[in-house]
C-alpha positions as CSV (number, residue, x, y, z in Angstrom):
1,M,88.0,15.7,20.0
2,V,91.5,16.8,21.1
3,P,94.0,13.9,21.7
4,N,95.3,13.5,25.2
5,R,98.8,14.4,24.1
6,E,97.6,17.8,22.7
7,R,95.6,18.5,25.9
8,V,98.6,17.9,28.0
9,G,100.6,20.2,25.8
10,L,98.0,22.9,26.0
11,G,98.0,22.6,29.8
12,L,101.7,22.9,30.0
13,A,101.6,26.0,27.8
14,A,99.0,27.6,30.0
15,A,101.0,26.8,33.1
16,T,104.1,28.3,31.5
17,V,102.2,31.6,30.8
18,V,101.0,31.8,34.4
19,L,104.5,31.1,35.8
20,A,106.0,33.7,33.4
21,A,103.4,36.3,34.5
22,L,104.3,35.5,38.2
23,A,108.0,35.8,37.4
24,C,107.4,39.1,35.7
25,K,105.6,40.5,38.7
26,Q,108.2,39.3,41.0
27,S,111.1,40.8,39.0
28,G,110.3,44.0,37.3
29,G,106.6,43.4,36.6
30,A,103.5,45.5,37.7
31,G,103.6,46.1,41.5
32,S,107.2,45.1,41.9
33,K,109.3,47.3,44.3
34,C,111.9,49.4,42.5
35,S,114.3,52.3,42.9
36,A,114.9,53.2,39.3
37,D,113.3,52.6,35.8
38,G,116.0,49.9,35.1
39,D,114.5,47.8,37.9
40,C,111.2,47.4,35.9
41,K,110.8,45.3,32.7
42,N,108.3,44.6,30.0
43,G,107.0,48.1,29.5
44,Y,106.9,49.2,33.1
45,L,108.6,52.2,34.7
46,C,109.5,52.9,38.3
47,E,107.3,55.5,40.1
48,S,106.9,56.0,43.8
49,S,109.1,52.9,44.3
50,V,106.7,50.7,42.5
51,C,106.7,49.4,38.9
52,L,103.7,50.8,37.0
53,E,102.5,50.8,33.3
54,E,104.7,53.1,31.1
55,D,101.7,55.3,30.0
56,K,100.5,55.8,33.5
57,V,104.0,56.8,34.7
58,E,104.4,59.2,31.8
59,R,101.0,60.9,32.7
60,I,102.1,61.1,36.3
61,R,105.4,62.7,35.4
62,A,103.6,65.1,33.0
63,G,101.3,66.2,35.8
64,L,98.2,64.8,34.2
65,L,97.7,62.1,36.8
66,A,98.1,62.1,40.6
67,P,101.0,59.9,41.7
68,E,100.1,56.7,43.5
69,T,101.2,56.7,47.1
70,P,102.2,53.5,48.8
71,P,100.1,52.3,51.7
72,P,101.3,53.7,55.1
73,A,103.7,51.5,57.0
74,T,102.1,49.8,59.9
75,T,103.9,50.1,63.2
76,T,103.8,47.6,65.9
77,P,102.5,49.0,69.2
78,P,104.8,48.7,72.2
79,P,104.2,45.6,74.3
80,P,102.2,46.2,77.5
81,P,104.2,46.4,80.8
82,A,104.9,43.2,82.5
83,A,102.3,42.1,85.0
84,N,104.9,41.9,87.8
85,S,106.6,45.2,87.0
86,V,106.9,47.5,90.0
87,A,106.4,51.3,89.8
88,V,109.5,53.2,90.9
89,P,108.6,55.4,93.9
90,P,109.6,59.1,93.8
91,P,112.8,60.0,95.6
92,V,112.5,60.7,99.3
93,L,113.7,64.2,100.2
94,G,115.7,64.8,103.3
95,P,115.0,67.6,105.7
96,D,117.7,69.8,104.2
97,A,116.0,69.6,100.8
98,L,112.5,70.2,102.2
99,F,113.6,73.4,104.0
100,A,116.0,74.6,101.2
101,G,113.7,77.6,100.4
102,I,114.1,79.2,103.8
103,G,115.2,82.8,103.4
104,Q,113.5,83.3,100.0
105,R,111.0,86.1,99.3
106,S,108.1,84.9,97.3
107,S,104.3,85.4,97.2
108,P,102.2,83.0,99.4
109,P,101.5,79.8,97.5
110,T,98.0,79.3,96.0
111,T,95.7,76.6,97.1
112,A,96.6,74.6,94.0
113,E,100.3,74.9,94.8
114,W,99.7,73.6,98.4
115,D,97.6,70.7,97.0
116,A,100.5,69.8,94.7
117,V,103.0,69.4,97.5
118,P,103.4,65.6,97.6
119,K,104.6,65.2,101.2
120,E,103.9,66.5,104.7
121,I,106.7,67.4,107.1
122,D,107.0,65.5,110.4
123,V,105.6,67.6,113.3
124,R,105.2,66.2,116.8
125,H,101.6,65.4,117.7
126,S,100.3,66.7,114.3
127,T,98.9,63.4,113.1
128,P,96.8,62.4,116.1
129,L,95.4,66.0,116.1
130,R,94.4,65.5,112.5
131,C,96.6,68.4,111.4
132,E,98.4,68.6,108.0
133,T,101.8,70.4,107.9
134,K,103.4,71.4,104.6
135,F,106.4,73.5,103.5
136,L,106.8,75.1,100.1
137,R,109.7,77.5,99.3
138,E,109.9,79.6,102.5
139,W,106.2,79.1,103.4
140,L,104.8,77.0,106.2
141,R,101.1,75.9,106.3
142,V,99.5,74.1,109.3
143,S,95.9,73.1,108.8
144,C,93.8,71.2,111.4
145,R,90.4,69.8,110.3
146,G,87.4,68.1,111.9
147,E,84.0,68.6,113.5
148,A,85.6,69.6,116.8
149,V,87.8,72.4,115.3
150,Q,86.9,75.7,116.8
151,D,89.5,78.4,116.0
152,L,93.1,79.6,116.5
153,A,95.0,82.6,117.9
154,V,98.5,83.9,117.7
155,I,99.8,84.3,121.3
156,K,103.5,85.0,120.6
157,R,105.2,86.6,117.6
158,E,108.9,87.5,117.5
159,G,111.1,88.2,114.5
160,I,108.2,88.5,112.0
161,I,105.7,91.3,111.2
162,A,102.1,90.8,112.1
163,G,100.9,90.8,108.5
164,E,103.0,87.8,107.6
165,V,101.4,85.6,110.2
166,M,98.1,84.7,108.5
167,T,95.3,82.7,110.2
168,Y,92.0,81.4,109.0
169,A,89.3,79.5,110.9
170,R,85.9,78.1,110.2
171,A,84.2,76.4,113.1
172,K,83.6,72.6,112.8
173,S,85.7,72.6,109.6
174,V,89.3,73.9,109.6
175,A,91.8,76.2,111.3
176,S,94.9,77.1,109.4
177,L,98.2,79.0,109.9
178,V,100.3,80.3,106.9
179,M,103.6,82.1,107.5
180,P,107.0,82.5,105.9
181,I,110.4,81.6,107.5
182,R,113.0,84.0,106.3
183,G,115.1,84.7,109.4
184,S,115.3,84.1,113.1
185,L,111.8,84.0,114.6
186,E,109.5,82.4,117.2
187,V,105.8,82.1,116.8
188,V,103.3,80.3,119.1
189,V,99.7,79.7,117.9
190,A,96.9,78.2,120.0
191,F,94.7,75.9,118.0
192,R,91.4,75.2,119.9
193,W,89.0,72.2,119.7
194,T,85.6,72.0,121.4
195,T,86.5,68.5,122.8
196,I,90.1,68.8,124.0
197,G,90.7,72.5,124.5
198,A,93.8,74.3,123.2
199,R,97.0,72.9,121.9
200,L,100.0,75.2,121.3
201,L,101.9,75.1,118.0
202,T,105.5,76.4,118.2
203,V,107.5,77.5,115.2
204,R,111.1,78.5,116.1
205,Y,114.0,79.1,113.7
206,A,117.5,80.4,114.2
207,A,119.1,82.1,111.2
208,G,121.9,79.9,109.7
209,T,120.4,76.6,110.8
210,K,118.9,74.2,108.3
211,I,115.8,72.9,110.0
212,P,113.3,74.9,112.0
213,E,111.6,73.6,115.1
214,I,107.9,72.9,114.6
215,Y,105.8,71.0,117.1
216,F,102.5,70.8,119.1
217,D,102.9,70.8,122.9
218,A,100.6,67.9,123.5
219,P,98.6,65.2,121.8
220,P,94.7,65.1,121.8
């Protein structure tokens, strides 16, 4: 039977060994962070910024063993936007900017380009007639939609060749005008509905001015 004093002594010795091992790991022991071999102690060398056993490091440096790579650093994801944050609206373009493309010479916009135009231009009586008016580069498009839409016809054309005033109609669906504005002109187009008859759209522009005149003659 071991006397109490000796058991106490053995317990203290074991604790000392454990503390020594912990101290070794914290300062130059296995797994400690390092930047050079001198940072590692008790038979360890610095490899990949970590203290490793000397024989393992020698095999790594001789090409006999793949180097150990530290685990990837974890990144903290950005915090979610605040619940009360308000989206910044796009800038509002003035008339001068909307019509800045007048006078250019480009191909007619595609359907995708027209769909991407974010804002209609203000045209008198256009909204109650369920018509959409957009301007892109030097091109104007006026499209009226609805079950009562019948067709459209150009009744006046000055200052622009016939082939540049393009119309399309599909009864009970849509009637559209597409044309460029490059110089002085006046074009009048009659849009027709089965319910209200014809409404005249006038497009008039004087060279050198910034904003063309575009309007329907009457509401529904």
